[in-house]
VEXVOTI-930335 format. One record per atom (N, C-alpha, C, O): residue in one letter; x, y, z. Coordinates in steps of 0.02 Angstrom, whole numbers, plus 50000, padded with zeros to 5 digits. Example, Ala and Ser with C-alpha at 12.3 -4.5 7.8 and 13.67 -1.06 7.14 Angstrom:
BEGIN
A506604971650390A506154977550390A506604983550390A507124983450423S506424988850354S506844994750357S506455000250394S506705005750402
***
This chain:
BEGIN
M503425092538810M503575097338863M504195101438845M504215107438856L504695097938818L505305101438798L505165106538743L505455111938741A504715104638697A504535109238643A504205115538669A504345121038646I503735114538718I503385120338747I503875124838783I503835131038778T504345121738819T504855125738855T505285129738806T505445135538819A505465126638751A505875130038701A505505135938671A505785141238660I504845134838658I504445140338630I504405146138678I504475151938659L504295144638743L504255149838794L504915153638800L504925159738807C505455149938798C506115153138803C506235157738743C506495163238750E506035155238684E506125159338624E505705165638628E505925171038607A505095165038654A504655170838661A504955175838710A504915181938699A505245173238765A505555177638814A506145181438784A506235187338798V506535177938743V507115181138710V506875186638663V507155192038661L506345185138625L506085190138578L505815196238614L505915201838592L505455195038672L505185200638710L505735204938739L505685211038738T506265201738764T506835205438792T507165209538738T507355215338748A507235206538679A507545210138623A507125216038603A507395221338585A506465215238605A506015220738586A506065226438635A506075232338617V506105224638700V506165229738751V506825233438744V506855239638749D507365229538731D508015232738723D508035237238662D508385242338662A507665235238610A507685239138548A507235245338551A507315249938511A506775245538600A506325251238605A506715257538622A507145257438666P506575263038588P506945269138601P506805271938671P506235271738694T507315274438703T507235277438769T506905284338760T507145288338721P506355285638796P506025292138789P506515297838802P506895297738850K506505302838758K506955308538766K506715312938824K506125314938825P507145314538871P506945319038926P506705325638897P506985328238849R506185328338928R505895334538902R506205340638934R506355340738994T506305345738894T506535352138920T505925356238941T505355354238928M506055361838973M505505366338992M505125368638930M504515369238931A505485370038876A505165372138814A504705366638788A504155368138763D504925360438792D504505354838770D503865354338812D503325353338785V503945355138878V503365354638923V502855360038907V502255358738903L503095366138899L502635371738886L502305371038817L501725372738809A502685368438768A502395367638701A501835362438702A501375362838661A501875357638747A501365352438751A500805354138799A500345350038808S500825359938830S500295361838878S499635362838842S499615364238782T499095362238880T498425363238854T498135369638882T498395372238932P497605372338852P497305378438880P497105377838953P497135382738990G496905371838974G496715370939044G497285371339093G497175371639153D497915371239068D498495371839111D498635379039131D499065380339173W498275383639100W498405390739111W497805394139143W497235391739137R497925399639177R497375403439208R497485410939195R498065413139192P496945414639188P497015421939179P497115425339246P496975422439298L497345431439244L497395435639304L496705438339322L496315440039278D496575438739386D495955441739411D496045449339410D496485451839445P495645453039373P495735460339369P495705463839437P496015469039447E495315461039484E495265464039551E495875462739594E495965465839646S496305458239572S496905456539610S497535457839569S498055454739581T497485462339522T498055463839478T498195471339480T497755475439468L498815473139496L499035480039497L499455481739436L499855477639414Y499355487739410Y499785490439358Y500175496339385Y499885501539403L500835495639389L501265501339406L501525504239341L501895500939304E501345510439327E501555513539265E502175517839279E502145522739315L502735515739249L503365519339256L503555522539189L503225521239138R504075526539189R504295529539126R504465524339074R504365525239014G504745518739098G504965513539051G504435508539032G504545504438987G503855508839063G503335504039046G502925501939107G502895505439157R502605496239101R502135493839151R502405487839190R502675483139160V502325488139256V502475482339299V501805479539321V501375483139346V501705473039311V501085469639328V501195465439390V501655461239393V500775466439440V500835463039504V500185459239519V499645462039513E500255452839537E499685449039560E499665449139636E500155447339669L499115451339664L499035451839737L498835445039766L498505441039734A499045443939828A498955437439861A498435437939916A498595438039976S497815438439897S497275439339946S497225433539995S497045434640053A497385427539974A497315421740018A497795421840076A497675418640127F498345425540069F498845425740122F498865432440159F499075432840216A498635437740127A498675444440157A498015448040145A497995453240113T497485445240170T496805447640155T496715454940172T496475458840130R496895456840233R496785463740255R497245468640219R497035474140200H497865466640209H498335471140175H498145472140102H498195477740076V497935466840069V497725467439999V497115472039994V497075476139948A496645471240040A496065475640040A496265482940050A495995487440018N496755484040094N496985490940106N497365493740046N497305499640030I497745489440013I498105491639952I497605493539898I497705498539863R497075489639891R496555491339842R496265498239858R496155502339813T496145499439922T495865505939941T496355511539925T496155516739898L496985510639942L497505515639928L497535517139853L497575522939832V497515511839813V497565512739740V496955516539715V497025521139674R496365514739739R495765518139715R495715525239742R495345529339714E496075526739796E496115533639821E496655537639783E496755543539796R496995534339735R497545537339696R498125539339742R498485544239728Y498205535639795Y498725537239844Y499425537139813Y499835541439827F499565532139771F500245531239746F500405535739687F500995536739671D499905538539653D500035542539593D500485548439610D500335552439655G501035549039573G501495554639584G502015553439639G502465557439647L501945547939676L502485546139723L503065543039684L503055543039622S503545540439719S504155538139685S504425531739714S504275529839771I504825528439674I505265523239700I505835526739736I506195530739706V505905525339800V506385529139841V506995525139861V507465527739890R506995518639844R507545514339866R507665508939815R507195505739790A508295507839798A508495502239756A509145499539785A509685502039771Q509085494339825Q509655491439860Q509905485439821Q509525480739807D510535485539803D510825480339761D510735473439792D510865472439852N510525468539752N510435461639773N509925461039829N509965456339870Y509435465639833Y508965465339888Y508265467439865Y507875463239843V508095473939871V507415476039855V507395482839822V507865486839826V506825484139788V506625490739765V506005492639805V505555488539814Q505975498839828Q505435500839873Q505135507439851Q505485511839827W504465508139860W504145514439843W503645516439898W503435512339938G503485522839898G503015525639947G503125533039954G503445536239912D502855535840008D502925542940022D503525543940068D503495542140127P504075546840043P504675547540085P504575552140145P504935551540194D504095556540141D503975561240197D503415558840243D503345561540298G503035553940221G502495551340263G501935556240277G501605555740328K501835561040233K501335566240244K500715565740200K500225569140212R500735561340150R500165561040104R499575557740139R499655552540170P498985560740135P498385557940167P498215551040138P498285549940078L498005546440181L497845539640161L497125538940138L496925533640113G496725544240146G496025543840126G495655538740169G495705539040230K495295534240138K494905529240174K495315523240196K495055518840231A495945522940177A496365517240195A496585517740268A496605523140297R496755512040296R496975511840365R497725513440369R498105511740323A497935516540423A498635518540432A499065512840456A499675513040447S498775507840487S499165502140511S498715496040515S498105496540524L499025490240509L498675483940512L499095478740548L499715479040546A498775474140582A499145468540611A499485464640555A499185463340503A500105462740567A500485458940516A500135452440499A499855449140543E500165450640436E499895444140413E500485439940389E500645439740330L500795436640437L501425433140424L501325425840405L501755422940371A500765422940425A500615415940409A499865415040415A499515419340442R499615409440390R498905407940393R498825400440399R499305396740387P498225398040417P498125390740419P498235387640351P498005390140300A498595382040351A498725378540288A498115374940262A498075373540202A497655373240305A497045369640284A496665373640232A496575379640239G496455370140181G496055373340129G496465376040071G496175378040020L497125376040077L497555378440022L497725372739975L497865367139997R497725374039910R497955369139861R498715369539857R498985373539819F499045365539897F499775365939904F500105360739860F500015354739869T500505363039811T500895358539768T501585357839799T501985362539797L501725352039827L502315350939868L502925349339825L502885345439777L503505352439842L504135350439813L504445344839855L504355344739916A504795340239823A505095334639859A505715336839898A505915333639947E506035342339876E506665344439906E506595346939977E506085349839996R507115345740018R507145348740084R507315356040077R507635358140028D507105360040125D507205367240123D507555369440187D507445366640240A507975374540180A508345376940239A507925381040286A508105381940344Y507355383640263Y506965388340302Y506285385740325Y505955388940366A506065380140299A505405377640316A505375370040310A505755367140271P504935366840349P504875359540343P504655357240274P504875352040250E504215361040242E503975359440175E503895365740134E503715371040160V504025365240069V503935370840024V503595368539960V503625362639943G503285373239927G502955371739864G502605377839837G502855383439845F502025376939806F501685382439774F500935382239789F500625376939793V500655388139798V499945388939809V499695394039758V499855400039763D499305391739710D499035396239659D499565400639627D499465406639618G500135397639611G500655401339577G501125405139621G501585408439596L501035404739686L501465408439733L501915403639770L501685398539795P502565405239775P503015400939814P502855401439888P502805406939916A502755395739919A502515395639988A502865390240029A503195385840002A502765390640094A503045385840141A502505383940191A502015387540199R502605378240223R502125376240275R502465371840327R502995368940314D502145371440385D502395367440440D501835362840463D501365365140495P501875356340448P501345351740468P501245351540544P500695350140568A501775352940582A501725352640655A501275358140683A500915357140731T501295364040651T500895369640675T500275370840632T499825374440652G500255367640573G499685368640529G499685375440496G499165377640471Q500265378940495Q500305385640466Q500655385540398Q501065381240384A500465390340355A500775391240290A500925398640280A500595402940309W501435400140240W501625407040228W501965407640160W502195402640131L502005413740135L502335415040071L503085416040081L503305418440133A503455414140030A504195414440033A504445420539995A504165422639945H504995423340021H505305429239991H505755427239932H506365427439936C505435425239877C505795423739816C505855430039773C505535435139787Y506255429639721Y506335435139674Y505655437339647Y505255433139626G505535443839647G504915446539619G504335447039668G503805449539650M504425444539730M503875444739778M503775451839804M504245455739810L503135453339819L502945460039843L502845459839918L502455455839944G503215464139954G503165464340027G502905471040051G502945476140016V502645471040112V502375477040144V502885479840193V503055476540242G503125485840180G503605488940224G503305490540292G502715492140297R503705490140344R503475491740411R504065494140453R504645493440433D503915497140512D504425498940561D504525492840607D504365487240588D504795493940666D504925488340711D504285484940735D504265478840741A503775488840748A503155485940772A502825481740718A502785483840660A502585475840737A502285471240688A501675474140654A501505472240598D501325478740689D500715481640661D500815488540631D500345492440627S501425490040610S501575496740585S501555497240509S501685502540481G501385491840475G501315492040402G500595492740381G500135490840418S500485495440321S499805496240296S499735494640222S499185493540197G500295494440187G500285493840114G500425500340080G500485500540019A500495505840118A500675512240089A501415512440069A501625516740030E501785507940097E502505507240080E502605500040058E502495495440097L502815499039996L502885492339968L503585491339939L503925496139921Y503785485139934Y504435483539904Y504375477139863Y503925473139873V504845476339817V504885470239776V505595467539781V506075471339777V505655461039790V506315457839794V506625457739724V506325455439676I507245460439719I507585460639655I508265457039657I508655457539610G508395453439712G509035450039718G508955442939741G508415440039737H509505440139765H509485433339791H508955432839846H508915437239889A508555427639844A507985427139888A508165428139962A508535424039990P507915433439994P508055434640065P507575430840109P507155433840143R507635424240110R507165420040145R507165421140221R506695419040255H507675424440246H507675426140318H507115431040335H506955431940394L506815434140285L506245438640297L505585434940303L505085437740325D505575428540284D504955424640288D504675424940359D505035424140408R504025426140364R503655426640428R503895432540471R503755432740531N504245437140441N504435443340475N504115449440442N504075454840472V503885448540381V503575453940343V502955450940307V502965445240286T502435454940301T501855452840263T502025452740189T502255457740161V501915447140157V502015446540084V501335446840051V500885443040069A501265451340003A500595452839977A500515451239903A499985452839874G501005448239870G500925446539800G501595445439766G502115444539799R501585445539700R502205444739661R502145448239594R501595449039568V502705450339567V502725453239500V502675447639449V503045442639454V502235448339401V502165443239349V502405445839281V502505441839235S502505452339275S502755455139213S503085461939227S502835465739269G503635463239193G503965469739200G504465470139257G504665475639275I504685464539285I505165464839340I505815468139318I506155471139359E505985467639254E506595470739231E506595478339238E507125481439242L506005481339240L505955488539249L506145490639320L506325496339332L506105485939366L506305487239435L507015484839449L507405488239482S507185478939424S507835475939442S508425479539410S508995478639432T508305483539358T508855487039324T508905494439344T509295498039314L508525496639393L508555503639414L509235505239444L509555500939474P509465511539436P510095513539468P510055512339543P509545513739574R510595509739572R510605508339643R510675514739683R511065519239665G510305515139737G510375520939781G511035520739818G511275515439837T511325526539829T511975526939862T511925528139937T512435528039972G511325529439961G511235530440032G511195523940070G511235518540041A511125524440136A511065518540178A510485514140154A509935516740141M510605507540149M510095502740128M509825504040058M509275501840040G510205507740018G510015508839948G509525514339937G509245514839882F509395518639987F508935524239977F509265529439932F509875530639936Y508865532639890Y509115538039849Y509215544139894Y508775545939933E509795547239888E509975552839933E509695559439909E509595564039949K509555560039844K509305566339817K508615565139786K508515559939753P508145569639795P507475568739767P507475567539692P507065563739666E507945570739656E507945569939583E508165562939561E508085561139503E508455559039607E508645552239590E508055547439593E508085541939564R507525549239626R506955544839634R506605543739567R506605547939523V506295537839561V505955535939499V505205536939509V504905533539551P504905541539472P504195543039484P503725537339464P503835533839415L503205536639503L502645532239485L502135536439449L501815540739479R502055535239386R501555539239348R500855537839373R500455542439381S500715531539385S500065529739414S500105522439437S500535518639414V499655520739482V499565513739503V498815512439500V498415516039531R498615507239464R497915505739454R497785498239463R498215494139452L497175496739484L496935489839479L496715488539407L496415492939376A496865482639382A496675481039314A495925481739304A495695483439249A495535480439356A494805480839351A494575487939336A494025488939310D494995492839352D494815499839341D495105502739277D495045508639263V495425498439238V495725500439175V495305497739118V495095491939121P495165501739066P494775499139010P495065492538983P495665491638981V494625487938964V494845481338942V495365481838887V495855477938887A495285486438841A495755487038785A496445489138807A496925488238770E496505492038867E497145494438892E497465489738942E498005491238969R497145484138956R497425479439004R497975475138973R497995474138912S498415472539015S498915467638994S498575460838994S498405458239047S498495457938935S498135451538930S498635445838940S498975443638894L498675443439002L499165438439021L498815432339051L498265432839078E499145426639047E498925420739083E499535417239113E500085417639087L499415413839169L499945410739208L499855403239208L499295400739209L500415399639207L500385392339212L500145390339281L500425392539331R499625386339284R499375383839348R499895379439380R500245375639346T499955379839446T500455375839481T500155369539513T500505366139551D499525368039498D499215362039525D499065356939470D498565353339473T499495356739419T499375352439361T499965347739349T500515348839374A499825342539309A500365337939289A500875341539246A501465339839247T500655346439208T501115350339166T501615354039210T502215354139194F501385357039264F501845360539308F502335355539341F502925357139349A502095349739361A502535344639390A503075342639340A503655341739359A502885342039277A503375340339225A503875346039215A504465344939203L503635352239220L504075358039214L504595358039271L505185359239259V504375356639332V504835356439388V505365351039376V505955352239388E505145345239352E505625339839340E506115341739285E506705339939289S505895345339234S506335347439180S506865352239205S507415352639176R506725355939258R507215360639286R507625357239341R508185359439355R507355352039370R507735348339421R508305344539389R508855344039417N508175341739330N508675337939293N508745340939223N508395338839177R509185345639216R509265349239152R509595344639101R510115341739115T509285343939043T509535339438992T509775343138929T509995339938881E509735349738930E509985353438872E510735351938862E511095350538910S510955352438800S511635350338783S512165354238820S512725351638830W512015360338842W512515364438876W512695361538944W513265362238967F512215358138978F512315355839047F512745349539048F512615344839011L513245349639090L513695343939098L513495339439156L513565333339152T513235342439209T513065338639270T512385340739296T512345345739332P511865337139279P511215338739309P511245337839385P511555333239410T510925342339421T510985342239494T510495337339527T510635334639580G509925336139495G509445331639525G509045334839581G508675331339616H509125341239591H508765344939644H508575351839617H508845354139567I508105355039652I507925361939634I507715365639697I507425362739742D507875372039698D507695376339754D507025379539740D506855380939682L506635380639792L505975383639784L505995389939741L505595390639695C506455394339756C506475400839721C506795400439652C506835405439617N507035394439632N507305393639565N506805390339517N506965389139459V506215388739542V505705385939498V505385391639459V505095396139489P505425391639393P505115397039353P504355396539354P504085391039357L504035402239352L503305402539352L503085405939287L503025412039285P502975401939235P502855404739168P502245409239163P501715407939191V502335414639125V501795419339109V501835420539033V502385421039005R501265420939001R501265422138928R500665426438910R500195427238949A500685429138849A500105432838823A499515428038819A499575422338796R498945430438840R498345426138842R498135424138772R498125428338726R497965417838763R497785415238697R497035413838693R496795411638641
***
């Protein structure tokens, strides 16, 4: 019996030593996570839900959010196909806030598009593939991602809505909730103005070319509006990708947010392990989670 006990003890010591000697897995960086991703972790843009804003400096690519702003996205498609935006301008660039475009005089015919729509500020959360973040949020009971879009939800009301993170596309309106149509649009270019959540219809996000908007000269008028017509930045054209020849499209794909790879990416940003970082925070804000986009492979 003593011999058997001694053998078991020796085996336990050897097992403990083996565990202690095993190398600790190296924490992965975001670059490591993306390098290990598979083709199934990525998704292409839907041409019917992709806008191309052609500026002097290049192309801004916007993914429309039909699941959250169904009527507004449909109206934006109509406006684009009516060539409503062609030749209009970016009329506002407010520092740390938004860039906005549309008809400054409000006289251009809308064609078949509607002049106003009821605001789409939230929708039922049921049926959405919601990737939940563990962190608490100052503006919503729960936050996470729905098909690549930063979103929030309230289990008590069963409602979900999009968050005003950097690069999000919003529908301008007057005081009345039904005064927006998509003829006036803006993109967030500053610190996330989450106080706008559920106050404005959010219709998509910029996936490429945000630097063409965020670096524009700031308007000197009230709220960043350009005071002189010559300061405005012309829109050469706005098109749906579906209406652009395939050879001229931006071939991009986005990291899916409902995958283990995306969960690993969030963790890599929650606890930064790169040599530069001295104190990992152990937390991450909804609007600080990167949403990778790359040339389609």
